[in-house]
VEXDREN-2710 file (C-alpha; in Angstrom, 1 decimal):
% VEXDREN-2710
k/r/px/py/pz
1/MET/0.0/0.0/0.0
2/THR/1.3/3.4/-1.0
3/ARG/1.6/5.8/2.0
4/SER/0.8/9.5/1.6
5/PRO/3.7/12.0/2.1
6/ALA/2.0/13.3/5.2
7/ALA/1.7/9.8/6.7
8/THR/5.3/9.0/5.9
9/GLN/6.4/12.3/7.6
10/ARG/4.4/11.3/10.7
11/LEU/6.0/7.8/10.7
12/VAL/9.5/9.3/10.3
13/LEU/8.9/11.7/13.1
14/VAL/7.7/9.0/15.5
15/ILE/10.6/6.7/14.7
16/ALA/13.1/9.6/15.0
17/VAL/11.7/10.6/18.4
18/LEU/11.7/7.0/19.7
19/ALA/15.2/6.1/18.5
20/SER/16.7/9.3/19.9
21/PHE/14.7/9.1/23.2
22/ILE/16.1/5.6/23.8
23/ALA/19.7/6.9/23.5
24/PHE/19.2/10.1/25.5
25/LEU/17.1/8.4/28.2
26/ASP/19.9/5.9/29.1
27/GLY/22.3/8.8/29.5
28/THR/20.1/10.2/32.3
29/VAL/17.9/7.4/33.7
30/ILE/21.0/6.1/35.4
31/ASN/21.6/9.1/37.6
32/VAL/19.1/8.3/40.4
33/ALA/20.1/4.6/40.3
34/LEU/23.7/5.3/41.1
35/PRO/23.4/5.1/44.9
36/ALA/21.5/1.8/44.6
37/ILE/24.1/0.4/42.2
38/THR/27.0/1.2/44.4
39/ARG/25.2/-0.2/47.5
40/GLU/24.8/-3.5/45.7
41/LEU/28.0/-3.7/43.6
42/GLY/30.3/-1.6/45.7
43/GLY/32.4/1.5/44.9
44/GLY/32.2/5.2/45.6
45/ILE/31.9/8.3/43.5
46/ALA/34.5/7.1/41.0
47/THR/32.4/4.0/40.2
48/GLN/29.3/6.3/39.8
49/GLN/31.3/8.5/37.4
50/TRP/32.4/5.5/35.4
51/VAL/28.9/4.0/35.1
52/VAL/27.8/7.3/33.6
53/ASP/30.9/8.1/31.5
54/ALA/31.6/4.6/30.1
55/TYR/28.3/5.1/28.1
56/LEU/29.2/8.7/27.1
57/ILE/32.8/7.9/26.1
58/THR/31.8/5.3/23.5
59/LEU/28.7/7.3/22.5
60/GLY/30.8/10.4/21.9
61/GLY/33.7/8.5/20.2
62/ILE/31.6/6.4/17.9
63/ILE/28.8/8.8/17.0
64/LEU/31.0/10.5/14.4
65/LEU/31.6/7.2/12.6
66/ALA/27.9/6.5/13.0
67/GLY/27.0/9.7/11.2
68/SER/29.3/8.8/8.3
69/LEU/27.8/5.3/8.1
70/SER/24.3/6.8/8.1
71/ASP/25.1/9.1/5.1
72/ALA/26.9/6.3/3.3
73/PHE/24.8/3.1/4.0
74/GLY/21.4/4.5/4.8
75/ARG/19.5/5.8/7.8
76/LYS/17.2/2.7/8.1
77/ARG/20.1/0.2/8.1
78/VAL/22.1/2.0/10.7
79/LEU/19.0/2.5/13.0
80/PHE/18.2/-1.2/12.7
81/TRP/21.6/-2.4/13.9
82/GLY/21.8/0.3/16.5
83/LEU/18.4/-0.8/18.0
84/LEU/19.4/-4.5/18.1
85/GLY/22.8/-3.7/19.6
86/PHE/21.2/-1.5/22.3
87/ALA/18.8/-4.3/23.2
88/VAL/21.6/-6.8/23.7
89/ALA/23.7/-4.3/25.7
90/SER/20.7/-3.4/27.9
91/VAL/20.2/-7.0/28.9
92/LEU/23.9/-7.3/29.8
93/CYS/23.6/-4.2/32.0
94/ALA/20.5/-5.6/33.7
95/VAL/22.3/-8.9/34.7
96/ALA/25.7/-7.3/35.6
97/PRO/27.2/-9.3/38.5
98/THR/29.9/-6.7/39.2
99/ALA/30.6/-3.0/38.8
100/LEU/33.3/-3.7/36.3
101/PHE/31.0/-5.8/34.2
102/LEU/28.3/-3.1/34.3
103/ILE/30.9/-0.5/33.2
104/GLY/31.9/-2.6/30.3
105/ALA/28.2/-3.3/29.3
106/ARG/27.5/0.5/29.5
107/GLY/30.4/1.0/27.0
108/LEU/28.7/-1.4/24.6
109/GLN/25.5/0.5/25.1
110/GLY/27.2/3.7/24.1
111/VAL/28.4/2.1/20.9
112/ALA/24.9/1.1/19.9
113/GLY/23.4/4.4/21.1
114/ALA/25.8/6.2/18.8
115/LEU/24.1/4.6/15.8
116/LEU/20.6/6.0/16.8
117/VAL/20.8/9.7/17.1
118/PRO/22.5/10.8/13.8
119/SER/20.3/8.6/11.7
120/SER/17.1/9.7/13.4
121/LEU/17.8/13.4/12.9
122/ALA/19.1/12.8/9.3
123/LEU/15.7/11.1/8.6
124/ILE/13.9/14.3/9.7
125/PHE/16.1/16.6/7.6
126/SER/15.8/14.4/4.5
127/THR/12.0/14.0/4.9
128/PHE/10.9/17.5/6.0
129/SER/11.7/21.0/4.5
130/GLY/10.9/24.6/5.1
131/SER/8.6/25.5/8.0
132/GLY/7.6/21.9/8.3
133/GLN/11.2/21.0/9.1
134/ALA/11.3/23.7/11.9
135/ARG/8.0/22.3/13.4
136/ALA/9.4/18.7/13.2
137/ILE/12.6/19.7/15.0
138/GLY/10.5/21.4/17.6
139/SER/8.4/18.3/18.1
140/TRP/11.5/16.1/18.1
141/THR/13.1/18.4/20.7
142/ALA/10.0/18.5/22.9
143/TRP/9.9/14.7/23.3
144/THR/13.6/13.8/23.2
145/SER/14.8/16.6/25.5
146/THR/12.4/15.2/28.2
147/ALA/14.7/12.2/28.4
148/PHE/17.2/14.4/30.2
149/VAL/14.7/15.0/33.0
150/ALA/12.1/12.2/32.7
151/GLY/15.0/9.7/33.0
152/PRO/15.5/10.4/36.7
153/LEU/11.8/10.0/37.4
154/ILE/11.5/6.7/35.5
155/GLY/14.7/5.5/37.1
156/GLY/13.6/6.5/40.6
157/LEU/10.3/4.7/40.3
158/LEU/12.0/1.5/39.1
159/VAL/14.7/1.7/41.8
160/ASP/12.2/2.3/44.6
161/LEU/9.5/-0.2/43.5
162/SER/11.7/-3.0/42.3
163/SER/15.4/-2.8/41.3
164/TRP/18.0/-0.7/39.6
165/ARG/18.3/-3.5/37.1
166/LEU/14.9/-2.7/35.6
167/VAL/16.4/0.7/34.6
168/PHE/18.1/-1.2/31.8
169/GLY/15.5/-3.9/31.2
170/ILE/12.8/-1.4/30.5
171/ASN/14.6/-0.4/27.3
172/LEU/13.4/-3.5/25.5
173/VAL/9.8/-2.1/25.2
174/PRO/10.5/1.1/23.2
175/ILE/13.1/-0.8/21.2
176/ALA/10.6/-3.4/20.1
177/ILE/8.1/-0.6/19.2
178/THR/10.7/1.3/17.2
179/LEU/11.8/-1.8/15.3
180/PHE/8.2/-2.6/14.4
181/LEU/7.6/1.0/13.0
182/LEU/11.0/1.0/11.3
183/ALA/10.0/-2.0/9.2
184/ARG/7.2/0.0/7.7
185/LEU/9.6/2.6/6.2
186/PRO/10.9/2.1/2.6
187/GLY/14.3/0.5/2.2
188/ASP/17.5/2.5/1.9
189/ALA/19.2/3.0/-1.5
190/ALA/22.2/0.7/-2.2
191/ALA/25.5/1.9/-0.8
192/ASP/28.1/3.3/-3.2
193/ALA/30.7/0.8/-4.2
194/ASP/33.6/3.2/-3.2
195/THR/32.2/3.9/0.2
196/ARG/35.0/4.0/2.8
197/VAL/34.8/3.7/6.6
198/ASP/37.2/5.8/8.6
199/ILE/38.3/3.1/11.1
200/VAL/41.6/4.9/12.0
201/GLY/39.7/8.1/12.8
202/ALA/37.3/6.1/15.0
203/VAL/40.1/4.5/17.0
204/LEU/41.9/7.8/17.5
205/GLY/38.7/9.6/18.4
206/VAL/37.8/7.0/21.1
207/LEU/41.3/7.0/22.6
208/GLY/41.5/10.8/22.5
209/LEU/38.3/10.9/24.6
210/ALA/38.7/7.9/26.9
211/LEU/42.2/8.4/28.1
212/PRO/41.8/12.0/29.3
213/VAL/38.5/11.1/30.9
214/PHE/40.2/8.2/32.8
215/ALA/42.7/10.7/34.1
216/LEU/40.0/13.2/35.2
217/ILE/38.0/10.5/37.1
218/GLU/40.9/8.7/38.7
219/GLN/43.1/11.7/39.6
220/ALA/41.2/11.8/43.0
221/ASN/42.6/8.3/43.7
222/PHE/46.1/8.6/42.4
223/GLY/46.9/12.3/42.2
224/TRP/47.9/14.4/39.2
225/GLY/51.6/13.6/39.6
226/SER/51.1/9.8/39.3
227/PRO/52.2/8.0/36.1
228/VAL/48.8/6.3/36.2
229/ILE/47.3/9.7/35.5
230/LEU/49.9/11.5/33.5
231/LEU/50.6/8.8/30.9
232/PRO/47.0/8.3/29.9
233/LEU/46.4/12.1/29.9
234/ILE/49.4/12.8/27.6
235/ALA/48.6/9.8/25.4
236/GLY/45.0/10.9/25.1
237/VAL/45.9/14.5/24.1
238/LEU/48.3/13.1/21.5
239/CYS/45.6/10.8/20.1
240/PHE/43.2/13.7/19.8
241/VAL/45.7/15.8/18.0
242/ALA/46.5/12.8/15.7
243/PHE/42.7/12.5/15.1
244/LEU/42.4/16.1/13.9
245/LEU/45.4/15.7/11.6
246/HIS/44.1/12.4/10.2
247/GLU/40.7/13.9/9.6
248/LYS/42.3/16.8/7.7
249/ARG/44.2/14.6/5.4
250/THR/42.2/11.4/4.8
251/ARG/40.0/11.2/1.7
252/ALA/36.9/10.0/3.5
253/PRO/37.0/11.7/7.0
254/MET/34.8/10.6/9.8
255/MET/34.5/14.3/10.8
256/PRO/34.9/16.6/7.8
257/LEU/36.6/19.7/9.2
258/SER/35.2/21.7/6.4
259/LEU/31.8/21.7/8.2
260/PHE/33.4/24.2/10.7
261/GLN/33.8/26.8/8.0
262/VAL/30.0/27.4/8.3
263/ARG/29.5/30.1/11.0
264/ASN/26.3/28.9/12.6
265/PHE/27.7/25.4/12.7
266/TRP/30.9/26.2/14.6
267/VAL/29.4/28.9/16.8
268/GLY/26.5/26.6/17.6
269/ASN/28.8/23.8/18.5
270/VAL/30.8/26.1/20.9
271/ALA/27.5/27.0/22.5
272/THR/26.5/23.3/22.6
273/THR/29.7/22.5/24.5
274/LEU/29.0/24.9/27.2
275/ILE/25.2/24.2/27.5
276/TYR/25.4/20.4/27.5
277/ALA/28.3/20.4/29.9
278/ALA/26.1/22.4/32.2
279/LEU/23.1/20.2/31.6
280/SER/25.0/17.0/32.4
281/LEU/26.8/18.3/35.4
282/GLY/23.8/20.0/36.9
283/THR/21.3/17.2/36.6
284/PHE/23.8/14.6/37.7
285/ILE/24.7/16.6/40.9
286/VAL/21.1/17.5/41.7
287/ALA/19.9/13.8/41.4
288/VAL/22.7/12.4/43.6
289/PHE/22.6/15.3/46.1
290/LEU/18.9/15.1/46.8
291/GLN/19.3/11.4/47.7
292/GLN/22.6/11.2/49.4
293/PHE/22.4/14.5/51.3
294/GLY/18.7/15.5/51.3
295/GLY/17.4/12.0/52.1
296/TYR/15.0/11.9/49.1
297/THR/14.0/8.5/47.7
298/ALA/15.0/7.8/44.2
299/THR/11.4/8.5/43.0
300/LEU/11.2/11.9/44.8
301/ALA/14.6/12.8/43.3
302/GLY/13.3/12.0/39.9
303/LEU/10.0/13.9/40.5
304/ALA/12.1/17.0/41.5
305/LEU/12.9/17.6/37.9
306/LEU/9.5/16.8/36.5
307/PRO/8.7/20.5/35.9
308/VAL/11.4/20.6/33.2
309/SER/9.7/17.8/31.3
310/ILE/6.3/19.4/31.5
311/LEU/7.6/22.7/30.2
312/SER/9.5/21.0/27.4
313/ILE/6.5/19.0/26.2
314/ALA/4.2/22.0/26.4
315/LEU/6.4/24.7/24.8
316/SER/9.2/23.2/22.6
317/GLY/6.9/22.9/19.5
318/VAL/5.9/26.6/19.9
319/VAL/9.5/27.7/20.4
320/GLY/10.7/25.7/17.4
321/ALA/8.0/27.3/15.2
322/LEU/8.9/30.8/16.5
323/ALA/12.6/30.2/16.0
324/GLY/11.8/29.1/12.4
325/ARG/9.9/32.4/11.9
326/PHE/12.1/34.9/13.7
327/GLY/15.5/33.2/13.7
328/PRO/17.3/31.3/16.4
329/ARG/19.7/34.0/17.8
330/LEU/17.5/35.6/20.4
331/PHE/16.2/32.2/21.7
332/MET/19.7/30.8/21.9
333/CYS/20.9/33.8/23.8
334/LEU/18.1/34.2/26.3
335/GLY/17.4/30.5/26.9
336/PRO/20.7/29.5/28.4
337/ILE/21.0/32.6/30.5
338/THR/17.5/32.0/31.9
339/ALA/18.5/28.4/32.6
340/GLY/21.6/29.7/34.3
341/ILE/19.5/31.9/36.6
342/GLY/17.6/28.8/37.6
343/PHE/20.8/27.2/38.8
344/PHE/21.9/30.3/40.6
345/LEU/18.6/30.1/42.5
346/LEU/19.5/26.6/43.7
347/LEU/22.2/28.3/45.8
348/ARG/19.3/29.0/48.2
349/VAL/19.3/25.3/49.1
350/ASP/20.4/24.8/52.7
351/ALA/20.8/21.8/55.0
352/ASN/17.0/21.3/55.1
353/VAL/16.8/20.8/51.3
354/THR/13.1/22.0/51.2
355/TYR/11.7/21.3/47.8
356/LEU/8.9/23.9/47.4
357/SER/10.8/26.9/48.6
358/GLN/14.4/26.0/47.7
359/VAL/14.5/23.5/44.9
360/LEU/11.3/24.1/42.8
361/PRO/11.8/27.8/41.8
362/GLY/15.3/27.1/40.4
363/VAL/14.2/23.9/38.6
364/ALA/11.2/25.6/37.0
365/ILE/13.3/28.5/35.7
366/PHE/16.0/26.1/34.5
367/GLY/13.2/24.2/32.6
368/LEU/11.9/27.3/30.9
369/GLY/15.4/28.3/29.8
370/LEU/16.2/24.8/28.5
371/THR/12.9/24.7/26.5
372/ILE/13.7/28.1/24.9
373/THR/17.2/26.8/23.9
374/VAL/17.2/23.3/22.5
375/ALA/15.0/23.4/19.4
376/PRO/16.5/26.7/18.0
377/LEU/20.0/25.3/18.8
378/THR/19.4/22.2/16.7
379/SER/17.8/24.1/13.9
380/ALA/20.6/26.7/13.7
381/ILE/23.3/24.1/13.5
382/LEU/21.8/21.6/11.2
383/GLY/19.9/24.1/9.1
384/ALA/23.2/25.6/7.9
385/ILE/24.4/22.4/6.4
386/ASP/23.3/20.6/3.1
387/SER/20.6/18.0/4.0
388/ARG/22.7/15.4/2.2
389/ARG/25.2/15.7/5.0
390/ALA/22.6/15.9/7.8
391/GLY/23.8/12.5/9.2
392/ILE/27.4/13.6/9.8
393/ALA/26.4/17.2/10.8
394/SER/24.0/15.8/13.4
395/ALA/26.7/13.3/14.5
396/VAL/29.2/16.1/15.1
397/ASN/26.8/18.1/17.1
398/ASN/25.7/15.1/19.2
399/ALA/29.4/14.1/19.7
400/VAL/30.1/17.6/20.9
401/SER/27.2/17.5/23.4
402/ARG/28.1/14.0/24.7
403/VAL/31.8/14.8/25.0
404/ALA/31.0/18.0/26.9
405/GLY/28.7/16.0/29.2
406/LEU/31.2/13.2/29.9
407/VAL/34.0/15.7/30.6
408/ALA/31.7/17.6/32.9
409/ILE/30.8/14.4/34.8
410/ALA/34.5/13.4/34.9
411/ALA/35.4/16.8/36.4
412/ALA/32.6/16.6/39.0
413/SER/34.8/15.3/41.8
414/ILE/37.2/18.2/41.2
415/ILE/34.4/20.6/41.7
416/VAL/32.5/19.0/44.6
417/GLY/35.4/17.2/46.3
418/PRO/35.5/13.5/47.3
419/VAL/32.2/13.7/49.2
420/LEU/29.1/15.6/47.9
421/ASP/28.2/17.9/50.7
422/LEU/26.3/21.2/50.8
423/ASP/29.3/23.3/49.9
424/GLY/30.2/21.0/47.0
425/PHE/26.6/21.2/45.8
426/HIS/26.8/25.0/45.8
427/ARG/30.1/25.0/43.9
428/ALA/28.5/22.7/41.3
429/MET/25.5/24.9/40.9
430/ILE/27.7/28.0/40.4
431/ALA/29.8/26.1/37.8
432/THR/26.7/24.9/36.0
433/ALA/25.1/28.4/35.9
434/LEU/28.3/30.0/34.6
435/LEU/28.5/27.5/31.8
436/LEU/24.9/28.2/30.8
437/VAL/25.4/32.0/30.8
438/GLY/28.6/31.5/28.7
439/GLY/26.6/29.5/26.2
440/GLY/24.0/32.3/25.9
441/ILE/26.6/35.0/25.4
442/VAL/28.4/32.9/22.7
443/SER/25.1/32.4/20.9
444/GLY/24.1/36.1/21.2
445/LEU/27.4/37.3/19.8
446/GLY/28.0/34.6/17.1
447/ILE/24.7/33.1/15.7
448/GLN/23.3/34.6/12.5
449/ASN/19.5/34.6/12.0
450/SER/19.7/34.8/8.2
451/VAL/22.2/32.4/6.5
452/SER/22.6/32.1/2.8
453/ALA/21.8/28.5/2.1
454/PRO/23.8/28.2/-1.1
455/GLU/26.8/29.8/0.6
456/ALA/26.5/27.5/3.6
457/LYS/26.3/24.4/1.4
458/LEU/29.3/25.5/-0.7
459/GLN/31.3/26.0/2.5
460/ALA/30.3/22.7/3.9
END
């Protein structure tokens, strides 16, 4: 049966939302489960950091390669294998007998997750155009951005009512639904015979991320002067430099550096670095602090961030449409600054950790700022690039956001100290707020509302 263009667009949007939501959710659902995991499997804040960052390291390192695979071999194929891989890795996480096993399984989950996001966004950009594309991105943002804050709620309920292991097992339900819907899409075109995969770039990229992150997390245990820290740190920096040089010279780069000649693309990615580092650090610290210091249950810690989800669902579509009409710069400037004010308000939290008067006002303002930010940010970055390269452009932006998040989480112990107390919480809130305000300033100064599409495509 032939499906109408409108029906195909609806199907594509639902698939894109579900696939991205699965990947994003697992980056955040884990936060409220961390205390329960370490109670059962052992370990302190370093183990908690590794459970989060093992996923982000492989996600950030492989997502560039995944974007290239999506453009070369087809969005549907890459999504299919990503969903299957994510299902297998989720089962391994759910049955993990030790912390080390769980960390390894989380790394595999990140590899599979990397295949999901670039392909899903590329599907949208290749299916929608004009104002419809802006509305689709707004809808995609509304639902996928809720993963960052709905994750703690879902995780909290599962931890309190049953076990942290269900945090991973629950993934199988949306994966099965997405696979069923994906089968209804037309098949991909055949891959070009001369298609190349940048394996060298992928290896250098992962090492360039993983080794410095190892140093950041473990420096609290060994000290900066230890060879255990210095050698991986230096090796990681050298690998990252080698990655950039390789990408500049290879014929089929995993990350085409020419993309960064487009102003909105490179400015948007600088803003992304600051904003998503803040988002990852802030939500991680709030979720853990409310439980370990405030005495909240995992469910209540998740509910604490529910206003952010409500605001995102209610307003992201409207914000996406307005940004498509008036341009993204104002939204990308005011949104992060508003979110930063929300985290400054969390400095009012004292030893009582009273939700209604101390936590809720900051969370609500943060949610409003985040909602104003995300859809215009995505549209500004990807809208400046030729839709034929939407896969790799989306992959680069997602890699930037995931790497920013994993570095922020890795640096958490430096900011808060070995134990998360009230003073450490306040320091983390200040750092988060300053990162968000910086993202707003960068956007206000650098983003252009009107970009010549032909010029942008030529530069890319």
